[in-house]
N, C-alpha and C positions, 0 to 999 in steps of 0.2 A: 553168300551174305556180304562178302567184301565188295563184290561187283555191284550189288544193290546200293550200298553206301556210296560208292564212287559215282554211280549213275545219278543218285540224288544230289550229290555235291556238284556234278556237272550242270544239272538243271538249275540249281540255286545260283551258281556262278554265271550261267548264261543269262539269267534274269537280272542279275546285278549290273550296276554300272560302276565304273572306276577305271583308273589308269592301268591297273594290273590285271584286268579282266581277261584279256587275250592270253597273257602269260599263264594265268591260272588255268584257263580252259585247256591250253596246250599240255600243261603238266598233268592235269586230271585225265585227259584223253590218253596220254602215254601210260599213265599208271593203270588205267582201265584195261588197255590192250595187254599190258604186261601181266596183270592179274588173271585175265582170261587165258593167256598162253600158259601161265604157270599151272592153272587148274587143269587144263587139258593134259599137260605133261604128267601131273600127278595121277589123273584118272587112268591114263594109258599104262602107267607103270605098276598099277595094282593088279595082281593076279588073284582071282577069287580062290584058286586052289593052293596058294602059298608057294608057287614055284618061282615067282619073280622072273619070268622069262627064260628059265633054264630048261 
């Protein structure tokens, strides 16, 4: 859900005009990459058997 919101924000910022557009797009892209990375880390750390990698 977070990723979808950031992707929508990127689309809106990309369509907008203004002096801060490029800075905003860069920050949104970085936030999007970080959120994807975090979600993958969380998915990998969950063990369906409750062992947490032990």
